[in-house]
C-alpha positions in Angstrom: 117.1 126.8 124.7 120.7 126.2 123.1 121.0 122.9 125.4 117.8 121.7 123.6 119.4 122.1 120.3 122.3 120.5 121.3 120.7 117.4 122.5 118.5 117.3 119.3 121.7 117.7 117.2 123.1 114.8 119.4 120.0 112.6 118.9 120.1 113.2 115.2 123.8 112.1 115.0 122.9 108.8 116.7 119.9 108.2 114.4 122.1 108.9 111.2 124.6 106.4 112.6 122.2 103.6 113.2 120.8 104.3 109.7 124.0 104.0 108.3 124.4 100.6 110.0 121.1 99.3 108.7 122.2 99.9 105.1 122.2 103.5 104.6 119.7 106.0 103.1 118.2 103.2 100.8 115.4 102.4 103.4 115.4 105.9 105.1 114.3 106.4 108.6 112.0 103.6 109.9 110.0 104.3 112.7 109.3 101.3 114.6 
């Protein structure tokens, strides 16, 4: 259970890093 949370948080960090590179929170998260 804890492992799932850690993996989930790690995935979120990657997503936020990508969003920041794409131009910050202006466009929000775009699902392609």
